[in-house]
N, C-alpha and C positions, 0 to 999 in steps of 0.2 A: 502658585502652590504645586508643588512638584508630587506625584505619587508614584512610590515605586511597585513596579510589578512583582508580583509573587514569583519566585523562581519555577522554572517548568520542571515537573517530575519527567520521568522517562516515557511513562504513558500519554500524557500530555503532549510532550513534545511530538511523540511518533504520529499521534491526531491530527497535529497541525502540518505535519508534513516536514516538520524539522529533523536533523541528525542529532543524535546524542553521542557525545564523545565520553568516555569513561575519564576520569580524573586520575586513575591507578587503582591499586588495590586499596582495600579499607585499612585503616590505621592501625587497626588490630590484627591485622595477617603478617606473620612473620616473614622476613625476606627470606626469598628461595636461594637455597644453596646450591650452586653447580657441582654435580657429582662426578667423578671421574668415570669413564665407561667401565663397567665392571670385567667384562671381556679383556681389557687391556690389562687390568689390574691382575686378573687370574694369569694371563698369560706371563707376567714379571715373576710369579712366586716361585719359589726352588722345586716344589713339588710338580709343577707342569713341564717339566723337562724330561719327559719321556719316562718318569719313575712312578707313574700309576699303574697299579695292578686291574687285571681285568679277572673277575671271579665268577664261576659258574658252580652252583651247588646243586647235585642231584641227590636224590634219594629212591630207595624201593617203597613200594606200597605201603610195607609192613613196618618201614622205618628200621629194619635191621642193620643197613648199611648207609652210609652217606658218605657222599663223594665231593670232594672239595678241588675243584680244577683251576688252576691259576696261571695266568698269562702276562708277561710284561718283565719288567726289570725290579728284581728285589733290591732292597737297600736297608740298611739298620733302620732306617725313618720308618719305611712303611710295613716292615716287619711286624710291628706292634699293631697293626691293623688286621694284619693276617692273624696274629694270636687272638683277637676277639671272634674273628668269623670262626675260626676252628671251637673256640669255647662255645659260641651259640650253636655249633651244629652239634658240639657232644651234648650240650642241654637240650635239644630239641628230643632226642629218645634216648635217655641214660642207658649205658650198657651196650648200645649199637657200635658198630664197626666203623670208624671214619677213616676215610683215606683221603691224606692230603697229596694230590698229585701236582708237584712242581715240574714235571717233565719239561713243561710249556714256557717255563719261565727262564730267566737268566738271573745269576747272582753273582756278586763280587767274590772274589775267593776269601775275603777278609771275613765274610760272615758265614763260612762254611760250618763252624761249630753251633750256630745259631739257628742253622736249618735242619738238624738233625731231630728224629724223633725224640730222643730223650731230652734234648734242649726245650722243644715244646712241651712235653708233659710237665718237666719241673717247672717253668714258666707259669702253666695254666693250674698246676697243684694247687699254687696259694690263693688262686683265685675262684676256684671251682668247689671249696668249701667240701661239705658233706656229699657231694654228687656223687653218683656211680662211678668207678675209676675209668679214665677215658681209653679205649681201645682204638689209639692212634696208630696210623703207619704213614709213612712220608715217604714218597719217591722223590728222590732228589731231583734238585735244578741243574741245567747247564751252567758251569761257572765260568766266570770271565777273569782273564788275567790282568792285574792292575798295568 
């Protein structure tokens, strides 16, 4: 008559000096998906080709004036992000003077009309609602010829 031995548990195998080899992940564990390197994916994105803006926002202690200093290459794509920054700076202290300094930035000649003070005020008027009027002054960027 043959008796079958009970299967060893991990703790009993370690006590006996035997090694325990895992049989693999439990059946209820989903298979792991190998994801591509995020850095490589970001490097291939169109926005990574030198079109990102560096923005520094400064304000005086009484919030009477806010200065937004922009460096980098301005395009029609990243201009929308700049609209959001100007809107937030204007909402920070309604009625304050906001200076958008683009003198350290470069822009294509084709967006010259989009970076004027009037163009910013018109685009932001629809999104700012009943806030105090935006006292905005734009220092123009250096324009690039296509």
